C-alpha positions as CSV (number, residue, x, y, z in Angstrom):
1,X,23.6,-5.9,10.2
2,X,20.4,-4.9,11.6
3,X,19.5,-5.1,15.0
4,X,17.3,-8.0,16.1
5,X,13.7,-7.0,17.0
6,X,12.4,-7.9,20.5
7,X,9.8,-11.1,20.1
8,X,7.6,-9.3,22.6
9,X,7.8,-5.8,21.1
10,X,5.2,-4.3,18.6
11,X,6.0,-4.7,15.2
12,X,5.4,-1.7,13.1
13,X,5.7,-0.6,9.6
14,X,8.6,1.9,10.7
15,X,10.4,-0.8,12.6
16,X,10.3,-3.2,9.6
17,X,11.4,-0.3,7.1
18,X,14.3,0.8,9.6
19,X,15.5,-2.9,9.7
20,X,15.3,-3.3,5.8
21,X,17.2,0.0,5.2
22,X,19.9,-0.9,7.8
23,X,20.4,-4.4,6.1
24,X,20.6,-2.9,2.6
25,X,23.0,-0.5,3.4
26,X,25.2,-2.9,5.4
27,X,25.1,-5.7,3.1
28,X,24.6,-3.7,-0.3
29,X,21.9,-6.1,-1.4
30,X,18.4,-7.1,-0.3
31,X,17.6,-10.0,2.0
32,X,17.6,-13.4,0.5
33,X,13.9,-13.7,1.3
34,X,11.3,-12.5,3.5
35,X,11.8,-15.6,5.6
36,X,15.4,-14.9,5.9
37,X,14.6,-11.2,7.0
38,X,11.9,-12.5,9.3
39,X,14.2,-14.8,11.0
40,X,17.0,-12.3,11.4
41,X,14.5,-10.0,13.1
42,X,13.3,-12.8,15.4
43,X,9.7,-12.2,14.0
44,X,7.4,-14.4,11.7
45,X,6.8,-13.9,8.1
46,X,3.3,-13.1,8.8
47,X,4.5,-10.2,10.9
48,X,6.1,-8.8,7.8
49,X,3.2,-9.7,5.5
50,X,0.9,-7.5,7.6
51,X,2.6,-4.5,5.9
52,X,4.6,-5.6,2.9
53,X,4.2,-8.3,0.2
54,X,7.9,-8.2,-0.7
55,X,11.0,-6.1,-0.8
56,X,9.9,-4.0,-3.7
57,X,7.0,-2.8,-1.8
58,X,9.1,-1.5,1.1
59,X,11.2,0.5,-1.3
60,X,8.1,2.0,-2.9
61,X,6.6,2.8,0.7
62,X,10.2,4.6,1.5
63,X,9.9,6.8,-1.8
64,X,6.2,7.6,-1.1
65,X,6.9,8.5,2.6
66,X,9.5,11.1,1.4
67,X,7.1,12.5,-1.1
68,X,4.2,12.5,1.4
69,X,6.3,14.0,4.1
70,X,7.5,16.8,1.7
71,X,3.7,17.8,0.9
72,X,2.7,17.6,4.5
73,X,5.1,19.9,5.6
74,X,4.7,22.4,2.9
75,X,0.8,22.3,3.2
76,X,1.2,22.6,7.3
77,X,3.3,25.7,6.8
78,X,1.5,29.1,7.3
79,X,4.0,31.0,5.0
80,X,3.5,28.6,2.1
81,X,0.1,29.8,1.2
82,X,1.5,33.4,0.7
83,X,4.3,32.3,-1.5
84,X,4.3,33.0,-5.4
85,X,3.7,30.3,-7.7
86,X,7.7,30.2,-8.5
87,X,8.2,30.3,-4.6
88,X,5.9,27.2,-4.0
89,X,7.7,25.3,-6.9
90,X,11.0,26.1,-5.4
91,X,9.7,25.1,-1.8
92,X,8.5,21.6,-3.2
93,X,11.9,20.9,-4.9
94,X,14.0,22.1,-1.9
95,X,11.9,20.3,0.5
96,X,11.9,17.1,-1.1
97,X,15.6,16.8,-1.6
98,X,15.9,17.7,2.2
99,X,13.8,14.7,2.9
100,X,15.9,12.5,0.6
101,X,19.0,13.8,2.2
102,X,17.9,12.2,5.5
103,X,18.4,8.8,4.1
104,X,20.5,9.7,1.3
105,X,22.4,6.6,1.2
106,X,19.4,4.4,0.9
107,X,17.9,6.4,-1.9
108,X,20.8,6.4,-4.1
109,X,21.4,2.7,-3.6
110,X,17.8,2.4,-4.7
111,X,18.3,4.5,-7.8
112,X,21.4,2.8,-8.7
113,X,19.9,-0.5,-8.0
114,X,17.5,-0.1,-10.7
115,X,18.2,-1.3,-14.3
116,X,16.5,1.9,-15.7
117,X,17.6,5.2,-14.7
118,X,15.4,6.8,-11.8
119,X,12.9,4.0,-12.2
120,X,12.4,3.5,-8.6
121,X,11.8,7.0,-8.0
122,X,8.5,6.8,-10.2
123,X,6.9,5.5,-6.7
124,X,6.4,9.1,-5.7
125,X,5.4,10.4,-9.2
126,X,1.6,10.7,-8.6
127,X,2.2,12.2,-5.3
128,X,4.4,14.9,-6.7
129,X,2.1,15.4,-9.9
130,X,-1.0,16.0,-7.9
131,X,0.6,18.4,-5.7
132,X,2.2,20.4,-8.5
133,X,-1.1,20.3,-10.2
134,X,-2.6,22.4,-7.0
135,X,0.3,24.8,-7.4
136,X,-0.3,25.2,-11.0
137,X,-4.1,25.5,-10.8
138,X,-3.4,28.3,-8.4
139,X,-1.0,30.1,-10.7
140,X,-3.5,29.8,-13.6
141,X,-6.1,31.5,-11.5
142,X,-3.9,34.4,-10.5
143,X,-2.3,34.5,-13.9
144,X,1.1,33.8,-12.7
145,X,1.0,30.9,-15.2
146,X,-0.1,31.4,-18.5
147,X,-3.1,29.2,-19.8
148,X,-2.1,27.7,-23.0
149,X,-4.4,25.5,-25.2
150,X,-3.2,21.8,-25.3
151,X,-0.1,22.8,-23.0
152,X,-1.4,23.6,-19.6
153,X,-2.5,20.0,-19.0
154,X,1.1,19.0,-19.6
155,X,2.5,21.4,-16.6
156,X,2.6,18.8,-14.1
157,X,4.6,16.3,-16.4
158,X,7.0,19.2,-16.9
159,X,7.4,19.5,-13.2
160,X,8.1,15.6,-13.0
161,X,10.5,15.8,-15.5
162,X,12.4,18.6,-13.7
163,X,12.1,16.5,-10.6
164,X,14.0,13.8,-12.5
165,X,16.6,16.1,-13.8
166,X,17.4,17.3,-10.2
167,X,17.4,13.7,-8.7
168,X,19.9,12.8,-11.7
169,X,22.1,15.8,-10.6
170,X,21.6,15.3,-6.7
171,X,22.9,11.4,-7.2
172,X,26.3,12.8,-8.6
173,X,26.6,15.8,-6.3
174,X,29.8,15.9,-4.2
175,X,29.6,19.6,-2.9
176,X,29.4,20.6,0.4
177,X,25.9,20.6,1.7
178,X,24.9,19.6,-1.9
179,X,25.0,23.4,-2.6
180,X,25.3,22.4,-6.3
181,X,22.1,20.6,-6.2
182,X,20.6,23.7,-4.7
183,X,21.7,25.9,-7.6
184,X,20.5,23.3,-10.1
185,X,17.0,23.5,-8.5
186,X,17.2,27.4,-8.5
187,X,18.0,27.6,-12.2
188,X,15.9,24.8,-13.6
189,X,12.9,26.0,-11.7
190,X,13.4,29.6,-12.6
191,X,13.4,28.2,-16.3
192,X,10.5,26.2,-15.9
193,X,8.4,28.8,-14.5
194,X,9.4,31.4,-17.1
195,X,8.4,29.0,-19.7
196,X,5.1,28.5,-18.1
197,X,4.6,32.1,-17.5
198,X,3.7,34.8,-20.1
199,X,6.7,34.8,-22.4
200,X,8.1,36.8,-25.4
201,X,6.6,34.2,-27.7
202,X,3.4,34.6,-26.4
203,X,3.5,38.3,-27.0
204,X,4.6,37.7,-30.7
205,X,1.6,35.0,-31.2
206,X,-0.8,37.4,-29.5
207,X,0.5,40.2,-32.0
208,X,0.2,37.9,-34.9
209,X,-3.5,37.1,-34.1
210,X,-4.2,40.7,-33.9
211,X,-2.8,41.6,-37.2
212,X,-4.3,38.8,-38.9
213,X,-7.6,39.4,-37.4
214,X,-7.7,43.1,-38.5
215,X,-5.9,42.3,-41.8
216,X,-3.2,44.6,-40.8
217,X,0.1,44.3,-42.8
218,X,3.2,45.6,-41.5
219,X,4.5,48.7,-43.7
220,X,8.3,47.6,-43.1
221,X,10.2,45.2,-45.0
222,X,13.5,43.3,-44.2
C-alpha cells in the first residue's frame, strides 16, 4: 500500500504519480475514487485536482513522461546528431523500452487493463510520431530515406505501428534482460528502414519509367 503523505509536505505531481503506481501495483486495481485516494494520502481532493482530473489522466501522464524522457535524452546526446537515420530510429526504440522498463510492472498493467490492445499506449503516440517525423525529414534531406509520392507522409505512421509491434512483443518477453525484445527491435527497424530507403522495387519502377518515356522496348522475350 502507498505510504501516506506528510500533511505538511509539498504536494507534487511526481508524489501523486508515485503513490498511484504503488497503489495500482499493490492492489491490482485503481483506487475506488479520488476521495478515497486523497484520504489514504492524508491530503485533500483539491490537492490532487491541481494536477489530475481523474485516474485516466494519471495513466496518460505516465506514458507521456516515458516518451518525453526518451526524446529529451536523445536530443541532449551529442552523439545522437551524428547517427545515421537508421541508428537514430534504433536509438528511439531502444531508449523508449529502457524507460518503460524502469516501471515495467505498471506499464504492463496499464496495457493489460485496457479492453483494446495497446490502447493506453496511444497517450504517447503524438510525441513519438513528432520525433519520428524530425528523424525522417533529416533522412529525406540527406537521401537516406526515399521520398515517395503519397507515401512519405505516412512514414511516421509506419514508425508508430512498429512501436506497437515492439510493445506487443515486449509485454510477453520473458528473456534475460529482455534480449529478445532488443532482437525484435533490431530486425523490425532494419526492415522498416530498408522499406523507406531506396529498394529494388524503386529501381524497377525507375527503369520502367525510363523505358516508357523513351519508348524503348526490351529485345528479349520470356
